[in-house]
N, C-alpha and C positions, 0 to 999 in steps of 0.2 A: 167389305172390300177396302183395302188401304191404298190410298193414292199417294204416289211419291211427289214430294215437293222439290222442284228444281230451283236451286239457289241462283238468284240473278245477281250479277255483279253491278254495282252502281256505274252509271255512265260517266265516263271521264269528262272533265271540264273541257269545254271547247277551247282550243288554242288559236291564237291569232296567226293568220297566215303571213309568212314572211314575204310573200309575193306582192303584198300591198305596198303602198307608199307611206311608211310610218311617219316620216317627218311632216307630212301634210296634216297629220292629226294633232299636231302641237303648234299653237300659235305663239311664236317667239316675239311677236311685235306687241303683244298685250302685256305691258310692264306695269309694276305698281305705281300708282299716281304720286306717292311720296314715300320717303324712307320709313315713315311711321306704319305704312301698310305692309312692310316686309315681315314675313312670318318667321318666327324663331324655330330653329330645328329642334325636334324632339331629342331629349337626353335620357340616358339610362337612369338617372336619379330623379326624374320628374315623378311627382305623385300622379295617381291615376286620373284625377280631375284635370290637371294641367296637360297630361299626355293626350287625353281625349279631346281637349280643346284645340291643341295644335294639330292633331291628326284630322279633326273635323274640318279645320280651315284648309289643310293641304288636300284633303279629298275634294273639297269644293273647287280648289284650283284645277284639279284634274277633270272634274265634271264640266268645267267651263272651257276645256281644251287649252288652258293656259300652261305656262312652263313652270314646273316646280323649281328649277334652278333660278329663274328670274325672280320668282316670288319669295325665295329664301335668301336672296342677295348673294348667290353663288357660295354660300357658307360651307357647303359640303364638298367643294372642289379644292384641289391642292393649292391653287392660286386664285383667290377671289378677284384679282385684277384681270380685266378682260382685254385691255388695250396692249398689244405687243410692244408699242413704243414706250408706254409707261413702265412695263416690266423691264425693258432694256435700259431705261434711264436709271432704274433702281440698282442695276448691276454694273453700269458703266463707270469708268474712272473719269476724273475731271477733264482730262485731255479729250476724251471721246465726247463728253457732254458739250464742251466748248466748241469743238469742231462741228458737231451736229447742229448746235444752235445757230452758228453762222451759215451752215448749209441750208437750214430751214428758213432763215431770214432772207436768204438769197433766192428763194423760190424753189428749194430742193434741187439746186443745180450748182455745179462748180463754175468758176470763172471760165469764160471762153478760151482764154489763153492756156489755162491748165488742161482743158479738154483736148485742145489741139496738140498738146505735148504727148498724149497717149494714143497709140494705135494698136488695135487688137492683133492685127496680122503682123505688125513689125516688132512690137515690144514684148518679146517672149524670152524666158530664161529657164532652161531645164533645171529641175530640182537636183541639188547635189546630195549624194548619198540618200536617195529617196527611201522613205519607209512608208508603211501602210497608213499609219496615223497621220503623218504630215500630208500625204497625198489626199487622204479623205478630207482633211480640214481645208486644204487649198481648193479642192473641188467644190466644197460647200461655200467658200468665199467667192468663187468665180461669178455666181449670179449677183452677188453684192457689188462686185466691180461694175457689172452692167448697170445696176441701179444708180451707182454714184456717177459714172461717166456717161450714162445714156447710150451705151454701146450694146451690141448683141453678140453672143457667142464667145464670151471671155472664157478662158481655160485656166487651169492651175498654173500653167507656165506664165500666163499674164500676171497672176497673183505673185508669183516668185519674182518677176521683174519689178513689180511695184514695191515689194519689200526691199529690194536692193536699190532702187533708183528714185522712188517718189514716197519717201517715208512720211512726208507731211500729210499725205492723203490716207495713210494706213489707219489712223484712228477712226476715220469716218467709215472705212470699209468694215472695220471690226465692229463698229456700232450697228451697222446694217446686218451683220452676221448675228448679233445678239437679237435683233428684231426678228430675223428669220427663224432662229431657234425658238424664240418665245411663241411665235405663230405656230410652229410645228408642234410644240408641246401642248398648246391649248387644244389642238385637234387630236392629240394622242398619236400623232404620226400617221394617222389614217388618211388615205388619199383625198376623198371628197367629203369626209365627215367634218361638219362645222364645229367650232368651239362650243357653241350653244348646245348642239346635239350631244356632244360628249359630256358636257356639264349636266345635262338632263339625266343621262344614264348614271353618272356618278351620284347625283342627288337622290334619285329614287332608290338606288341600292342602299345608300346610307340610311334613309328613312326606314326602309323595310328591315334593315339589320337591327335597328334599335327596337322596332316594333316586335320583331321575331323573338328577341331576347326577353322582352316583357311577357309575351304570350307563353314562352317556354317556362318562365318562372311560375306563372299561374298554374300550369299543368303539373309541374313538379310539386307544388304546394298542395295539390289535391283540389284545386279550384278550377272551375271552368273559365276560360278567358272571356272577358267582357264581350258581349255580342257586338257592341259597336266597334270594338277593336278588330274583330274578325271581319266586319263589313268594310272598315277602312282598309284593311289589308288586301281584300279582294279588289278594291278600286285601284290601289297602288300597284297591285300585281299586274293589272291590265296595262298600266303605263310602262312598267318595267319590261313586259313582253314586247311592247312596241319598240322601245329603244334597244332591247337586246337583239331583235331581228335586224335592226339597222347596223349595229356594231358588228354583229356576226357576219352579215353580208359583206361589209367592208374588209374584215380580216380574211375571209375566204377568198375574196377577189385578189387581195394582195399576195396571198400565199400562192395563188395560181401564177401570178406574174413574177414572183420571186423577189419582190421588193416594193418600195413605195416611191411615189413620184414627188419630186420637190416642187417648189414654187415655179420653177422655170419649165416644168413638164418633163424633165429628164428623169429617167428611172434611177433611183438610188437604192442599190442593193444593200440589204441588211447584213451587217457583219457581226459575227459572234465575238464576244470579248475573249481574248486568250492571252496568256502570259508569254510575252515575246523575249523574256530575259533568259530563258533556258530552253534547250532543245535536246533531244535524245540522239545519241550517235548509233552506229550500226550494231553495237553490242548491248544496247538497252540502257547505257549509262547516260546520265544527264551532265551537261556541261553549260557553264554560264557564258552567255554571248556578250561581246563588247557593246557598250551603249552607243546607239546611233544618234548623234546629236546634229542631224542635218538641219538645214534652214527651216525654221518654223516660226510661227507667231502664236505661242500658247495663250489661249484665252482662259484656261483653267489653272494656270500656274500663277506665279506672283504677278500682281497687277503692275502695269507700267508706272502708275503713280508712285509706287513705293521706291522707284528708282530715282525719283527726284529728291535728292537728299536734303535740300534746303529750300525755303520759300523763295529765295532769290532765283534759283534755277527754274522753279515753277513759273515765276513771273516772267522770266526771260523767254521761256517756251511759249507762254501765252502771247507775248508781244510778237514773236515770230509767226505765230498762226495768224494774228490780226494783220501783220504786215504782208503775209502771203496773199490774203484775200484782197487787201488794198492795192498792192502793186500789180497783182494779176488783173484786177478790174481796170486799172489805168493803162494796161498794155505795156508796162515796162518790161524790158528784157533782162535776162540774166539774174532773176530773183532766185533766192535759195529754195531748193525743193527738199531740203533735209532739216529735220527738227534739231539735229545736233550741230548745225552750222552756226556761224556767228551772226550777229545782228547786222 
């Protein structure tokens, strides 16, 4: 009597439920005691012994619920700098740096007389020849106006008024915009994801990418991957699953709302990039549109510092900024609010 054998499929590996609290499984407060304890990231050209040593140290980090990003010095992230202010300082021009230094020295506040000159409800100016790009930039700067002046509810019309009437404060507003964008980039633009959580996701993906390439080379060469490499990959995969659940949950949440929330809690709708220089007419032909050069303060174009043609002009501008803070603190009236004015 012949008995039939029923082929049994191997049980799939248990997956981590995304309903758990992934972030609570990683301790971001456990940092390396010294720079010497930071672990070097694995590289494609590492020999097998060096690769196993690095991966063993990284697997130990995971087993202790430590952060791979912290213990590798954020080397796998696009920007190892984690302080938004430091990132903004590296990108700012001299005028913005000088204005922020005085603002910071003054306790992160403007002189009282300068604050009294600005009123959110009163000082508004509609954008002339408004376009989508300019409106989006001014909306982004509105919360920076609130930070600088200590107000609430500033709008893009307030930003437009400041550009026209209080140019001396504009470099400070632009610096805060750089900080805001740096903070947003560190969290990947996701609503409640912290910069450390995003860095953890980027780091574990980078490590497993290098490890996967090495294991694939072993298979192609007719050799079985080192058992220790496979074991380390399983440990790192569990960490990747944890962070993937967190990132996926954030993205799905924002897709349901149709946008992301900025630092001020307002919903910022995602915009698709599109070419505004041409449009199609009713016959299917394209025609070039005139350039809309409405009021704007481009941060991605030529820096303001390049407009200062001579060192003498730069020194004169610096003196006017210093004089602005000094005279404002002394309560003197009639001081110049424009950087282009005379001494």
